[in-house]
mmCIF file of the protein (N, C-alpha, C, O) and its ligand, coordinates in Angstrom:
data_MODEL
# 
_entry.id   MODEL 
# 
loop_
_entity.id 
_entity.type 
_entity.pdbx_number_of_molecules 
1 polymer     1 
2 non-polymer 1 
# 
_entity_poly.entity_id                      1 
_entity_poly.type                           'polypeptide(L)' 
_entity_poly.nstd_linkage                   no 
_entity_poly.nstd_monomer                   no 
_entity_poly.pdbx_seq_one_letter_code       MKCYRCGGTMVFEKFFGICEEFFGWRCIFCGEIVDKVILENRLEQKR 
_entity_poly.pdbx_seq_one_letter_code_can   MKCYRCGGTMVFEKFFGICEEFFGWRCIFCGEIVDKVILENRLEQKR 
_entity_poly.pdbx_strand_id                 A 
# 
loop_
_entity_poly_seq.entity_id 
_entity_poly_seq.num 
_entity_poly_seq.mon_id 
_entity_poly_seq.hetero 
1 1  MET n 
1 2  LYS n 
1 3  CYS n 
1 4  TYR n 
1 5  ARG n 
1 6  CYS n 
1 7  GLY n 
1 8  GLY n 
1 9  THR n 
1 10 MET n 
1 11 VAL n 
1 12 PHE n 
1 13 GLU n 
1 14 LYS n 
1 15 PHE n 
1 16 PHE n 
1 17 GLY n 
1 18 ILE n 
1 19 CYS n 
1 20 GLU n 
1 21 GLU n 
1 22 PHE n 
1 23 PHE n 
1 24 GLY n 
1 25 TRP n 
1 26 ARG n 
1 27 CYS n 
1 28 ILE n 
1 29 PHE n 
1 30 CYS n 
1 31 GLY n 
1 32 GLU n 
1 33 ILE n 
1 34 VAL n 
1 35 ASP n 
1 36 LYS n 
1 37 VAL n 
1 38 ILE n 
1 39 LEU n 
1 40 GLU n 
1 41 ASN n 
1 42 ARG n 
1 43 LEU n 
1 44 GLU n 
1 45 GLN n 
1 46 LYS n 
1 47 ARG n 
# 
loop_
_struct_asym.id 
_struct_asym.entity_id 
A 1 
B 2 
# 
loop_
_chem_comp.id 
_chem_comp.type 
_chem_comp.mon_nstd_flag 
ARG 'L-peptide linking' y 
ASN 'L-peptide linking' y 
ASP 'L-peptide linking' y 
CYS 'L-peptide linking' y 
GLN 'L-peptide linking' y 
GLU 'L-peptide linking' y 
GLY 'peptide linking'   y 
ILE 'L-peptide linking' y 
LEU 'L-peptide linking' y 
LYS 'L-peptide linking' y 
MET 'L-peptide linking' y 
PHE 'L-peptide linking' y 
THR 'L-peptide linking' y 
TRP 'L-peptide linking' y 
TYR 'L-peptide linking' y 
VAL 'L-peptide linking' y 
ZN  non-polymer         . 
# 
_pdbx_entity_nonpoly.entity_id   2 
_pdbx_entity_nonpoly.name        ? 
_pdbx_entity_nonpoly.comp_id     ZN 
# 
_pdbx_nonpoly_scheme.asym_id         B 
_pdbx_nonpoly_scheme.entity_id       2 
_pdbx_nonpoly_scheme.mon_id          ZN 
_pdbx_nonpoly_scheme.ndb_seq_num     1 
_pdbx_nonpoly_scheme.pdb_seq_num     101 
_pdbx_nonpoly_scheme.auth_seq_num    101 
_pdbx_nonpoly_scheme.pdb_mon_id      ZN 
_pdbx_nonpoly_scheme.auth_mon_id     ZN 
_pdbx_nonpoly_scheme.pdb_strand_id   A 
_pdbx_nonpoly_scheme.pdb_ins_code    . 
# 
loop_
_atom_site.group_PDB 
_atom_site.id 
_atom_site.type_symbol 
_atom_site.label_atom_id 
_atom_site.label_alt_id 
_atom_site.label_comp_id 
_atom_site.label_asym_id 
_atom_site.label_entity_id 
_atom_site.label_seq_id 
_atom_site.pdbx_PDB_ins_code 
_atom_site.Cartn_x 
_atom_site.Cartn_y 
_atom_site.Cartn_z 
_atom_site.occupancy 
_atom_site.B_iso_or_equiv 
_atom_site.pdbx_formal_charge 
_atom_site.auth_seq_id 
_atom_site.auth_comp_id 
_atom_site.auth_asym_id 
_atom_site.auth_atom_id 
_atom_site.pdbx_PDB_model_num 
ATOM   1   N  N  . MET A 1 1  ? 2.206   6.254  16.178 1.00 0.00 ? 1   MET A N  1 
ATOM   2   C  CA . MET A 1 1  ? 1.519   5.003  16.251 1.00 0.00 ? 1   MET A CA 1 
ATOM   3   C  C  . MET A 1 1  ? 2.527   3.847  15.921 1.00 0.00 ? 1   MET A C  1 
ATOM   4   O  O  . MET A 1 1  ? 3.100   3.778  14.834 1.00 0.00 ? 1   MET A O  1 
ATOM   5   N  N  . LYS A 1 2  ? 2.698   2.969  16.914 1.00 0.00 ? 2   LYS A N  1 
ATOM   6   C  CA . LYS A 1 2  ? 3.305   1.616  16.528 1.00 0.00 ? 2   LYS A CA 1 
ATOM   7   C  C  . LYS A 1 2  ? 2.500   0.550  16.311 1.00 0.00 ? 2   LYS A C  1 
ATOM   8   O  O  . LYS A 1 2  ? 1.349   0.471  16.741 1.00 0.00 ? 2   LYS A O  1 
ATOM   9   N  N  . CYS A 1 3  ? 3.036   -0.251 15.681 1.00 0.00 ? 3   CYS A N  1 
ATOM   10  C  CA . CYS A 1 3  ? 2.417   -1.717 15.203 1.00 0.00 ? 3   CYS A CA 1 
ATOM   11  C  C  . CYS A 1 3  ? 2.264   -2.595 16.467 1.00 0.00 ? 3   CYS A C  1 
ATOM   12  O  O  . CYS A 1 3  ? 3.259   -2.910 17.120 1.00 0.00 ? 3   CYS A O  1 
ATOM   13  N  N  . TYR A 1 4  ? 1.018   -2.991 16.812 1.00 0.00 ? 4   TYR A N  1 
ATOM   14  C  CA . TYR A 1 4  ? 0.759   -3.739 17.940 1.00 0.00 ? 4   TYR A CA 1 
ATOM   15  C  C  . TYR A 1 4  ? 1.381   -5.347 17.752 1.00 0.00 ? 4   TYR A C  1 
ATOM   16  O  O  . TYR A 1 4  ? 1.383   -6.134 18.699 1.00 0.00 ? 4   TYR A O  1 
ATOM   17  N  N  . ARG A 1 5  ? 1.859   -5.674 16.504 1.00 0.00 ? 5   ARG A N  1 
ATOM   18  C  CA . ARG A 1 5  ? 2.194   -7.050 16.212 1.00 0.00 ? 5   ARG A CA 1 
ATOM   19  C  C  . ARG A 1 5  ? 3.857   -7.051 16.459 1.00 0.00 ? 5   ARG A C  1 
ATOM   20  O  O  . ARG A 1 5  ? 4.397   -7.768 17.302 1.00 0.00 ? 5   ARG A O  1 
ATOM   21  N  N  . CYS A 1 6  ? 4.619   -6.060 15.516 1.00 0.00 ? 6   CYS A N  1 
ATOM   22  C  CA . CYS A 1 6  ? 6.022   -6.175 15.613 1.00 0.00 ? 6   CYS A CA 1 
ATOM   23  C  C  . CYS A 1 6  ? 6.744   -4.948 16.152 1.00 0.00 ? 6   CYS A C  1 
ATOM   24  O  O  . CYS A 1 6  ? 7.970   -4.905 16.247 1.00 0.00 ? 6   CYS A O  1 
ATOM   25  N  N  . GLY A 1 7  ? 5.829   -3.824 16.545 1.00 0.00 ? 7   GLY A N  1 
ATOM   26  C  CA . GLY A 1 7  ? 6.354   -2.623 17.220 1.00 0.00 ? 7   GLY A CA 1 
ATOM   27  C  C  . GLY A 1 7  ? 7.112   -1.797 16.135 1.00 0.00 ? 7   GLY A C  1 
ATOM   28  O  O  . GLY A 1 7  ? 8.057   -1.115 16.533 1.00 0.00 ? 7   GLY A O  1 
ATOM   29  N  N  . GLY A 1 8  ? 6.890   -1.788 15.188 1.00 0.00 ? 8   GLY A N  1 
ATOM   30  C  CA . GLY A 1 8  ? 7.414   -1.089 13.857 1.00 0.00 ? 8   GLY A CA 1 
ATOM   31  C  C  . GLY A 1 8  ? 6.616   0.343  13.638 1.00 0.00 ? 8   GLY A C  1 
ATOM   32  O  O  . GLY A 1 8  ? 5.586   0.709  14.205 1.00 0.00 ? 8   GLY A O  1 
ATOM   33  N  N  . THR A 1 9  ? 7.207   0.871  12.888 1.00 0.00 ? 9   THR A N  1 
ATOM   34  C  CA . THR A 1 9  ? 6.444   2.356  12.435 1.00 0.00 ? 9   THR A CA 1 
ATOM   35  C  C  . THR A 1 9  ? 5.472   1.886  11.545 1.00 0.00 ? 9   THR A C  1 
ATOM   36  O  O  . THR A 1 9  ? 5.557   1.053  10.643 1.00 0.00 ? 9   THR A O  1 
ATOM   37  N  N  . MET A 1 10 ? 4.202   2.798  12.092 1.00 0.00 ? 10  MET A N  1 
ATOM   38  C  CA . MET A 1 10 ? 3.277   2.735  11.203 1.00 0.00 ? 10  MET A CA 1 
ATOM   39  C  C  . MET A 1 10 ? 2.795   4.021  10.379 1.00 0.00 ? 10  MET A C  1 
ATOM   40  O  O  . MET A 1 10 ? 2.826   5.078  11.009 1.00 0.00 ? 10  MET A O  1 
ATOM   41  N  N  . VAL A 1 11 ? 2.373   4.065  9.114  1.00 0.00 ? 11  VAL A N  1 
ATOM   42  C  CA . VAL A 1 11 ? 2.114   5.270  8.399  1.00 0.00 ? 11  VAL A CA 1 
ATOM   43  C  C  . VAL A 1 11 ? 0.823   5.179  8.126  1.00 0.00 ? 11  VAL A C  1 
ATOM   44  O  O  . VAL A 1 11 ? 0.209   4.143  7.873  1.00 0.00 ? 11  VAL A O  1 
ATOM   45  N  N  . PHE A 1 12 ? 0.322   6.476  8.185  1.00 0.00 ? 12  PHE A N  1 
ATOM   46  C  CA . PHE A 1 12 ? -1.159  6.819  7.624  1.00 0.00 ? 12  PHE A CA 1 
ATOM   47  C  C  . PHE A 1 12 ? -1.423  6.961  6.289  1.00 0.00 ? 12  PHE A C  1 
ATOM   48  O  O  . PHE A 1 12 ? -0.865  7.837  5.629  1.00 0.00 ? 12  PHE A O  1 
ATOM   49  N  N  . GLU A 1 13 ? -2.244  6.165  5.800  1.00 0.00 ? 13  GLU A N  1 
ATOM   50  C  CA . GLU A 1 13 ? -2.403  5.986  4.438  1.00 0.00 ? 13  GLU A CA 1 
ATOM   51  C  C  . GLU A 1 13 ? -4.003  5.819  4.000  1.00 0.00 ? 13  GLU A C  1 
ATOM   52  O  O  . GLU A 1 13 ? -4.892  5.436  4.760  1.00 0.00 ? 13  GLU A O  1 
ATOM   53  N  N  . LYS A 1 14 ? -4.164  6.186  2.622  1.00 0.00 ? 14  LYS A N  1 
ATOM   54  C  CA . LYS A 1 14 ? -5.441  6.161  2.183  1.00 0.00 ? 14  LYS A CA 1 
ATOM   55  C  C  . LYS A 1 14 ? -5.695  4.789  1.599  1.00 0.00 ? 14  LYS A C  1 
ATOM   56  O  O  . LYS A 1 14 ? -4.715  4.272  1.064  1.00 0.00 ? 14  LYS A O  1 
ATOM   57  N  N  . PHE A 1 15 ? -6.672  4.195  1.601  1.00 0.00 ? 15  PHE A N  1 
ATOM   58  C  CA . PHE A 1 15 ? -6.864  2.782  1.209  1.00 0.00 ? 15  PHE A CA 1 
ATOM   59  C  C  . PHE A 1 15 ? -8.363  3.005  0.329  1.00 0.00 ? 15  PHE A C  1 
ATOM   60  O  O  . PHE A 1 15 ? -9.158  3.938  0.441  1.00 0.00 ? 15  PHE A O  1 
ATOM   61  N  N  . PHE A 1 16 ? -8.423  2.007  -0.423 1.00 0.00 ? 16  PHE A N  1 
ATOM   62  C  CA . PHE A 1 16 ? -9.488  1.997  -1.443 1.00 0.00 ? 16  PHE A CA 1 
ATOM   63  C  C  . PHE A 1 16 ? -10.323 0.701  -1.194 1.00 0.00 ? 16  PHE A C  1 
ATOM   64  O  O  . PHE A 1 16 ? -9.850  -0.377 -1.552 1.00 0.00 ? 16  PHE A O  1 
ATOM   65  N  N  . GLY A 1 17 ? -11.549 0.766  -0.592 1.00 0.00 ? 17  GLY A N  1 
ATOM   66  C  CA . GLY A 1 17 ? -12.131 -0.472 -0.459 1.00 0.00 ? 17  GLY A CA 1 
ATOM   67  C  C  . GLY A 1 17 ? -13.154 -0.836 -1.676 1.00 0.00 ? 17  GLY A C  1 
ATOM   68  O  O  . GLY A 1 17 ? -13.042 -0.287 -2.772 1.00 0.00 ? 17  GLY A O  1 
ATOM   69  N  N  . ILE A 1 18 ? -14.066 -1.715 -1.424 1.00 0.00 ? 18  ILE A N  1 
ATOM   70  C  CA . ILE A 1 18 ? -14.856 -2.138 -2.484 1.00 0.00 ? 18  ILE A CA 1 
ATOM   71  C  C  . ILE A 1 18 ? -15.763 -0.971 -2.962 1.00 0.00 ? 18  ILE A C  1 
ATOM   72  O  O  . ILE A 1 18 ? -15.946 -0.731 -4.156 1.00 0.00 ? 18  ILE A O  1 
ATOM   73  N  N  . CYS A 1 19 ? -16.314 -0.265 -1.952 1.00 0.00 ? 19  CYS A N  1 
ATOM   74  C  CA . CYS A 1 19 ? -17.367 0.856  -2.540 1.00 0.00 ? 19  CYS A CA 1 
ATOM   75  C  C  . CYS A 1 19 ? -16.802 2.213  -1.812 1.00 0.00 ? 19  CYS A C  1 
ATOM   76  O  O  . CYS A 1 19 ? -17.462 3.204  -2.126 1.00 0.00 ? 19  CYS A O  1 
ATOM   77  N  N  . GLU A 1 20 ? -16.001 2.402  -1.141 1.00 0.00 ? 20  GLU A N  1 
ATOM   78  C  CA . GLU A 1 20 ? -15.656 3.435  -0.625 1.00 0.00 ? 20  GLU A CA 1 
ATOM   79  C  C  . GLU A 1 20 ? -14.039 3.640  -0.038 1.00 0.00 ? 20  GLU A C  1 
ATOM   80  O  O  . GLU A 1 20 ? -13.346 2.644  0.171  1.00 0.00 ? 20  GLU A O  1 
ATOM   81  N  N  . GLU A 1 21 ? -13.596 4.820  0.167  1.00 0.00 ? 21  GLU A N  1 
ATOM   82  C  CA . GLU A 1 21 ? -12.137 4.837  0.382  1.00 0.00 ? 21  GLU A CA 1 
ATOM   83  C  C  . GLU A 1 21 ? -12.064 5.269  1.853  1.00 0.00 ? 21  GLU A C  1 
ATOM   84  O  O  . GLU A 1 21 ? -12.882 6.031  2.369  1.00 0.00 ? 21  GLU A O  1 
ATOM   85  N  N  . PHE A 1 22 ? -10.975 4.699  2.509  1.00 0.00 ? 22  PHE A N  1 
ATOM   86  C  CA . PHE A 1 22 ? -10.825 5.182  4.178  1.00 0.00 ? 22  PHE A CA 1 
ATOM   87  C  C  . PHE A 1 22 ? -9.450  5.094  4.309  1.00 0.00 ? 22  PHE A C  1 
ATOM   88  O  O  . PHE A 1 22 ? -8.601  4.653  3.535  1.00 0.00 ? 22  PHE A O  1 
ATOM   89  N  N  . PHE A 1 23 ? -9.347  5.692  5.654  1.00 0.00 ? 23  PHE A N  1 
ATOM   90  C  CA . PHE A 1 23 ? -7.853  6.214  5.908  1.00 0.00 ? 23  PHE A CA 1 
ATOM   91  C  C  . PHE A 1 23 ? -7.636  5.113  7.201  1.00 0.00 ? 23  PHE A C  1 
ATOM   92  O  O  . PHE A 1 23 ? -8.429  4.912  8.121  1.00 0.00 ? 23  PHE A O  1 
ATOM   93  N  N  . GLY A 1 24 ? -6.422  4.522  6.993  1.00 0.00 ? 24  GLY A N  1 
ATOM   94  C  CA . GLY A 1 24 ? -5.882  3.729  8.082  1.00 0.00 ? 24  GLY A CA 1 
ATOM   95  C  C  . GLY A 1 24 ? -4.526  3.629  8.402  1.00 0.00 ? 24  GLY A C  1 
ATOM   96  O  O  . GLY A 1 24 ? -3.802  4.228  7.607  1.00 0.00 ? 24  GLY A O  1 
ATOM   97  N  N  . TRP A 1 25 ? -3.995  3.095  9.259  1.00 0.00 ? 25  TRP A N  1 
ATOM   98  C  CA . TRP A 1 25 ? -2.508  2.897  9.566  1.00 0.00 ? 25  TRP A CA 1 
ATOM   99  C  C  . TRP A 1 25 ? -1.966  1.418  8.868  1.00 0.00 ? 25  TRP A C  1 
ATOM   100 O  O  . TRP A 1 25 ? -2.525  0.322  8.837  1.00 0.00 ? 25  TRP A O  1 
ATOM   101 N  N  . ARG A 1 26 ? -0.793  1.810  8.386  1.00 0.00 ? 26  ARG A N  1 
ATOM   102 C  CA . ARG A 1 26 ? -0.235  0.223  7.774  1.00 0.00 ? 26  ARG A CA 1 
ATOM   103 C  C  . ARG A 1 26 ? 1.149   0.248  8.427  1.00 0.00 ? 26  ARG A C  1 
ATOM   104 O  O  . ARG A 1 26 ? 1.767   1.305  8.552  1.00 0.00 ? 26  ARG A O  1 
ATOM   105 N  N  . CYS A 1 27 ? 1.605   -0.878 8.822  1.00 0.00 ? 27  CYS A N  1 
ATOM   106 C  CA . CYS A 1 27 ? 2.827   -1.113 9.242  1.00 0.00 ? 27  CYS A CA 1 
ATOM   107 C  C  . CYS A 1 27 ? 3.966   -1.234 8.115  1.00 0.00 ? 27  CYS A C  1 
ATOM   108 O  O  . CYS A 1 27 ? 3.839   -2.088 7.238  1.00 0.00 ? 27  CYS A O  1 
ATOM   109 N  N  . ILE A 1 28 ? 4.940   -0.486 8.136  1.00 0.00 ? 28  ILE A N  1 
ATOM   110 C  CA . ILE A 1 28 ? 5.800   -0.736 6.946  1.00 0.00 ? 28  ILE A CA 1 
ATOM   111 C  C  . ILE A 1 28 ? 6.609   -1.896 7.042  1.00 0.00 ? 28  ILE A C  1 
ATOM   112 O  O  . ILE A 1 28 ? 7.215   -2.388 6.090  1.00 0.00 ? 28  ILE A O  1 
ATOM   113 N  N  . PHE A 1 29 ? 6.611   -2.321 8.197  1.00 0.00 ? 29  PHE A N  1 
ATOM   114 C  CA . PHE A 1 29 ? 7.460   -3.592 8.390  1.00 0.00 ? 29  PHE A CA 1 
ATOM   115 C  C  . PHE A 1 29 ? 6.689   -4.908 8.194  1.00 0.00 ? 29  PHE A C  1 
ATOM   116 O  O  . PHE A 1 29 ? 7.282   -5.794 7.577  1.00 0.00 ? 29  PHE A O  1 
ATOM   117 N  N  . CYS A 1 30 ? 5.578   -5.126 8.591  1.00 0.00 ? 30  CYS A N  1 
ATOM   118 C  CA . CYS A 1 30 ? 4.843   -6.401 8.564  1.00 0.00 ? 30  CYS A CA 1 
ATOM   119 C  C  . CYS A 1 30 ? 3.711   -6.108 7.569  1.00 0.00 ? 30  CYS A C  1 
ATOM   120 O  O  . CYS A 1 30 ? 3.242   -7.130 7.069  1.00 0.00 ? 30  CYS A O  1 
ATOM   121 N  N  . GLY A 1 31 ? 3.243   -5.122 7.223  1.00 0.00 ? 31  GLY A N  1 
ATOM   122 C  CA . GLY A 1 31 ? 2.286   -4.972 6.338  1.00 0.00 ? 31  GLY A CA 1 
ATOM   123 C  C  . GLY A 1 31 ? 0.811   -4.873 7.117  1.00 0.00 ? 31  GLY A C  1 
ATOM   124 O  O  . GLY A 1 31 ? -0.221  -4.882 6.446  1.00 0.00 ? 31  GLY A O  1 
ATOM   125 N  N  . GLU A 1 32 ? 0.777   -4.783 8.485  1.00 0.00 ? 32  GLU A N  1 
ATOM   126 C  CA . GLU A 1 32 ? -0.660  -4.863 9.060  1.00 0.00 ? 32  GLU A CA 1 
ATOM   127 C  C  . GLU A 1 32 ? -1.140  -3.720 8.883  1.00 0.00 ? 32  GLU A C  1 
ATOM   128 O  O  . GLU A 1 32 ? -0.466  -2.690 8.872  1.00 0.00 ? 32  GLU A O  1 
ATOM   129 N  N  . ILE A 1 33 ? -2.684  -3.799 8.682  1.00 0.00 ? 33  ILE A N  1 
ATOM   130 C  CA . ILE A 1 33 ? -3.326  -2.643 8.418  1.00 0.00 ? 33  ILE A CA 1 
ATOM   131 C  C  . ILE A 1 33 ? -4.214  -2.544 9.399  1.00 0.00 ? 33  ILE A C  1 
ATOM   132 O  O  . ILE A 1 33 ? -4.952  -3.514 9.576  1.00 0.00 ? 33  ILE A O  1 
ATOM   133 N  N  . VAL A 1 34 ? -4.347  -1.428 10.217 1.00 0.00 ? 34  VAL A N  1 
ATOM   134 C  CA . VAL A 1 34 ? -5.436  -0.957 11.238 1.00 0.00 ? 34  VAL A CA 1 
ATOM   135 C  C  . VAL A 1 34 ? -6.111  0.239  10.862 1.00 0.00 ? 34  VAL A C  1 
ATOM   136 O  O  . VAL A 1 34 ? -5.534  1.303  10.641 1.00 0.00 ? 34  VAL A O  1 
ATOM   137 N  N  . ASP A 1 35 ? -7.506  0.029  10.780 1.00 0.00 ? 35  ASP A N  1 
ATOM   138 C  CA . ASP A 1 35 ? -8.469  1.246  10.380 1.00 0.00 ? 35  ASP A CA 1 
ATOM   139 C  C  . ASP A 1 35 ? -9.264  1.542  11.497 1.00 0.00 ? 35  ASP A C  1 
ATOM   140 O  O  . ASP A 1 35 ? -9.038  0.822  12.470 1.00 0.00 ? 35  ASP A O  1 
ATOM   141 N  N  . LYS A 1 36 ? -10.125 2.394  11.633 1.00 0.00 ? 36  LYS A N  1 
ATOM   142 C  CA . LYS A 1 36 ? -10.928 2.966  12.506 1.00 0.00 ? 36  LYS A CA 1 
ATOM   143 C  C  . LYS A 1 36 ? -11.767 1.966  12.997 1.00 0.00 ? 36  LYS A C  1 
ATOM   144 O  O  . LYS A 1 36 ? -11.922 1.885  14.215 1.00 0.00 ? 36  LYS A O  1 
ATOM   145 N  N  . VAL A 1 37 ? -12.404 1.093  12.150 1.00 0.00 ? 37  VAL A N  1 
ATOM   146 C  CA . VAL A 1 37 ? -13.218 0.135  12.406 1.00 0.00 ? 37  VAL A CA 1 
ATOM   147 C  C  . VAL A 1 37 ? -12.433 -0.865 13.245 1.00 0.00 ? 37  VAL A C  1 
ATOM   148 O  O  . VAL A 1 37 ? -12.725 -1.076 14.422 1.00 0.00 ? 37  VAL A O  1 
ATOM   149 N  N  . ILE A 1 38 ? -11.582 -1.383 12.713 1.00 0.00 ? 38  ILE A N  1 
ATOM   150 C  CA . ILE A 1 38 ? -10.503 -2.482 13.571 1.00 0.00 ? 38  ILE A CA 1 
ATOM   151 C  C  . ILE A 1 38 ? -10.285 -2.244 14.967 1.00 0.00 ? 38  ILE A C  1 
ATOM   152 O  O  . ILE A 1 38 ? -10.399 -2.983 15.945 1.00 0.00 ? 38  ILE A O  1 
ATOM   153 N  N  . LEU A 1 39 ? -9.867  -0.771 14.810 1.00 0.00 ? 39  LEU A N  1 
ATOM   154 C  CA . LEU A 1 39 ? -9.552  -0.249 16.231 1.00 0.00 ? 39  LEU A CA 1 
ATOM   155 C  C  . LEU A 1 39 ? -10.746 -0.393 17.294 1.00 0.00 ? 39  LEU A C  1 
ATOM   156 O  O  . LEU A 1 39 ? -10.594 -0.817 18.439 1.00 0.00 ? 39  LEU A O  1 
ATOM   157 N  N  . GLU A 1 40 ? -11.917 0.017  16.748 1.00 0.00 ? 40  GLU A N  1 
ATOM   158 C  CA . GLU A 1 40 ? -13.158 0.096  17.629 1.00 0.00 ? 40  GLU A CA 1 
ATOM   159 C  C  . GLU A 1 40 ? -13.508 -1.338 18.016 1.00 0.00 ? 40  GLU A C  1 
ATOM   160 O  O  . GLU A 1 40 ? -13.897 -1.620 19.149 1.00 0.00 ? 40  GLU A O  1 
ATOM   161 N  N  . ASN A 1 41 ? -13.342 -2.343 16.925 1.00 0.00 ? 41  ASN A N  1 
ATOM   162 C  CA . ASN A 1 41 ? -13.757 -3.683 17.340 1.00 0.00 ? 41  ASN A CA 1 
ATOM   163 C  C  . ASN A 1 41 ? -12.782 -4.146 18.364 1.00 0.00 ? 41  ASN A C  1 
ATOM   164 O  O  . ASN A 1 41 ? -13.257 -4.803 19.290 1.00 0.00 ? 41  ASN A O  1 
ATOM   165 N  N  . ARG A 1 42 ? -11.444 -3.909 18.359 1.00 0.00 ? 42  ARG A N  1 
ATOM   166 C  CA . ARG A 1 42 ? -10.578 -4.450 19.138 1.00 0.00 ? 42  ARG A CA 1 
ATOM   167 C  C  . ARG A 1 42 ? -10.884 -3.958 20.664 1.00 0.00 ? 42  ARG A C  1 
ATOM   168 O  O  . ARG A 1 42 ? -10.728 -4.689 21.642 1.00 0.00 ? 42  ARG A O  1 
ATOM   169 N  N  . LEU A 1 43 ? -11.318 -2.683 20.716 1.00 0.00 ? 43  LEU A N  1 
ATOM   170 C  CA . LEU A 1 43 ? -11.540 -1.935 22.058 1.00 0.00 ? 43  LEU A CA 1 
ATOM   171 C  C  . LEU A 1 43 ? -12.820 -2.694 22.620 1.00 0.00 ? 43  LEU A C  1 
ATOM   172 O  O  . LEU A 1 43 ? -12.942 -2.922 23.823 1.00 0.00 ? 43  LEU A O  1 
ATOM   173 N  N  . GLU A 1 44 ? -13.644 -3.022 21.794 1.00 0.00 ? 44  GLU A N  1 
ATOM   174 C  CA . GLU A 1 44 ? -14.909 -3.814 22.347 1.00 0.00 ? 44  GLU A CA 1 
ATOM   175 C  C  . GLU A 1 44 ? -14.694 -5.189 22.921 1.00 0.00 ? 44  GLU A C  1 
ATOM   176 O  O  . GLU A 1 44 ? -15.257 -5.741 23.867 1.00 0.00 ? 44  GLU A O  1 
ATOM   177 N  N  . GLN A 1 45 ? -13.691 -5.625 22.075 1.00 0.00 ? 45  GLN A N  1 
ATOM   178 C  CA . GLN A 1 45 ? -13.385 -7.103 22.856 1.00 0.00 ? 45  GLN A CA 1 
ATOM   179 C  C  . GLN A 1 45 ? -12.670 -7.134 23.917 1.00 0.00 ? 45  GLN A C  1 
ATOM   180 O  O  . GLN A 1 45 ? -12.449 -8.209 24.474 1.00 0.00 ? 45  GLN A O  1 
ATOM   181 N  N  . LYS A 1 46 ? -12.146 -5.880 24.423 1.00 0.00 ? 46  LYS A N  1 
ATOM   182 C  CA . LYS A 1 46 ? -11.432 -5.899 25.762 1.00 0.00 ? 46  LYS A CA 1 
ATOM   183 C  C  . LYS A 1 46 ? -12.489 -5.764 26.640 1.00 0.00 ? 46  LYS A C  1 
ATOM   184 O  O  . LYS A 1 46 ? -12.022 -5.905 27.771 1.00 0.00 ? 46  LYS A O  1 
ATOM   185 N  N  . ARG A 1 47 ? -13.620 -5.571 26.688 1.00 0.00 ? 47  ARG A N  1 
ATOM   186 C  CA . ARG A 1 47 ? -14.484 -5.206 27.655 1.00 0.00 ? 47  ARG A CA 1 
ATOM   187 C  C  . ARG A 1 47 ? -14.868 -6.462 28.400 1.00 0.00 ? 47  ARG A C  1 
ATOM   188 O  O  . ARG A 1 47 ? -15.657 -6.403 29.343 1.00 0.00 ? 47  ARG A O  1 
HETATM 189 ZN ZN . ZN  B 2 .  ? 4.082   -4.699 11.969 1.00 0.00 2 101 ZN  A ZN 1 
# 
């Protein structure tokens, strides 16, 4: 998995939201966070 912004390495991490935990990808260079919902939204916009 590469960061779509800077092309850096992304690591799979566990995040803690307001009322739930979720897993997502975080870029170790620019700090970009991508989770499942964000990815799905991005795919929707391409249609
Ligand atoms: Zn990045």
